[in-house]
C-alpha positions as a Markdown table, in Angstrom:
| # | Residue | x | y | z |
|---|---|---|---|---|
| 1 | Met | 111.1 | 103.5 | 106.0 |
| 2 | Thr | 107.6 | 102.1 | 107.9 |
| 3 | Asp | 104.7 | 103.3 | 105.9 |
| 4 | Arg | 102.1 | 105.4 | 106.7 |
| 5 | Pro | 98.7 | 105.3 | 106.8 |
| 6 | Ile | 97.9 | 108.3 | 103.6 |
| 7 | Asp | 100.6 | 105.8 | 101.9 |
| 8 | Ala | 98.5 | 103.8 | 101.2 |
| 9 | Leu | 96.3 | 105.9 | 100.2 |
| 10 | Asp | 97.9 | 107.6 | 98.0 |
| 11 | Arg | 98.4 | 104.4 | 96.2 |
| 12 | Ala | 95.2 | 103.9 | 95.7 |
| 13 | Lys | 95.4 | 107.3 | 93.3 |
| 14 | Gly | 92.6 | 106.4 | 90.1 |
| 15 | Glu | 91.2 | 103.6 | 91.9 |
| 16 | Lys | 87.5 | 103.2 | 94.2 |
| 17 | Ile | 87.5 | 104.5 | 97.4 |
| 18 | Leu | 85.7 | 103.9 | 100.5 |
| 19 | Ala | 84.4 | 107.3 | 102.8 |
| 20 | Lys | 82.9 | 106.9 | 106.2 |
| 21 | Leu | 82.1 | 110.1 | 107.0 |
| 22 | Lys | 81.1 | 111.7 | 110.6 |
| 23 | Asn | 77.4 | 112.2 | 109.7 |
| 24 | Gly | 77.2 | 108.9 | 109.2 |
| 25 | Glu | 77.1 | 108.9 | 105.4 |
| 26 | Glu | 79.3 | 106.4 | 103.0 |
| 27 | Met | 81.3 | 107.9 | 100.7 |
| 28 | Thr | 82.7 | 106.2 | 97.7 |
| 29 | Gly | 84.8 | 107.2 | 94.3 |
| 30 | Ile | 87.5 | 107.3 | 92.2 |
| 31 | Leu | 90.8 | 109.1 | 93.9 |
| 32 | Lys | 92.3 | 111.6 | 92.1 |
| 33 | Ala | 94.2 | 113.5 | 94.5 |
| 34 | Leu | 93.9 | 114.0 | 98.4 |
| 35 | Asp | 96.7 | 116.3 | 101.1 |
| 36 | Leu | 97.5 | 115.5 | 104.2 |
| 37 | His | 94.7 | 116.7 | 106.4 |
| 38 | Leu | 93.1 | 114.4 | 104.3 |
| 39 | Asn | 90.8 | 116.3 | 101.5 |
| 40 | Leu | 89.8 | 113.8 | 98.9 |
| 41 | Trp | 88.8 | 115.4 | 95.0 |
| 42 | Leu | 86.9 | 112.4 | 94.0 |
| 43 | Asp | 85.6 | 111.5 | 90.4 |
| 44 | Glu | 82.1 | 109.5 | 89.7 |
| 45 | Ala | 81.6 | 109.9 | 94.4 |
| 46 | Glu | 78.2 | 108.1 | 95.1 |
| 47 | Val | 76.8 | 108.3 | 98.7 |
| 48 | Val | 74.0 | 106.0 | 99.8 |
| 49 | Lys | 70.5 | 108.5 | 101.8 |
| 50 | Asp | 67.6 | 106.4 | 102.5 |
| 51 | Gly | 68.6 | 103.5 | 101.0 |
| 52 | Asn | 68.8 | 104.8 | 97.0 |
| 53 | Lys | 72.9 | 105.7 | 95.8 |
| 54 | Val | 72.7 | 109.5 | 95.0 |
| 55 | Arg | 75.7 | 110.2 | 92.4 |
| 56 | Leu | 77.5 | 113.5 | 92.9 |
| 57 | Gly | 80.1 | 113.6 | 90.6 |
| 58 | Thr | 83.5 | 115.6 | 91.3 |
| 59 | Val | 83.1 | 116.2 | 94.6 |
| 60 | Leu | 86.3 | 117.8 | 97.1 |
| 61 | Val | 85.6 | 115.5 | 100.4 |
| 62 | Arg | 87.3 | 117.9 | 103.3 |
| 63 | Gly | 89.7 | 116.4 | 105.6 |
| 64 | Asp | 87.7 | 117.0 | 109.2 |
| 65 | Thr | 84.4 | 116.0 | 108.5 |
| 66 | Ile | 85.7 | 111.8 | 107.0 |
| 67 | Val | 86.6 | 109.5 | 110.3 |
| 68 | Tyr | 88.1 | 106.9 | 107.7 |
| 69 | Ala | 88.8 | 106.3 | 104.4 |
| 70 | Ser | 90.1 | 103.2 | 102.8 |
| 71 | Pro | 91.0 | 102.0 | 98.9 |
| 72 | Val | 87.8 | 99.5 | 97.9 |
| 73 | Lys | 89.1 | 96.3 | 96.6 |
| 74 | Val | 86.1 | 95.2 | 93.2 |
C-alpha cells in the first residue's frame, strides 16, 4: 500500500513540525493530533512576526489555512 502525504505527518506525532500558512506566516510546534482536514493541534507553538519569535503555547490550526506542513528534523 502506498503512503499518503498525510501519513508522514501522522508518523510525526510528538515531533516538531513546520506549517506554512496562507497569510505568509510560518508556525512551528510539537504535533499532538491531526485529522483528514489537516486541522493540527500543536503544543509549544511559535510564529515569527516582524523578525521576532512569538510563543503561542497550545493552538489548533484550521486545515484550510495551511499551505503545507512538514516534519522538522533537528
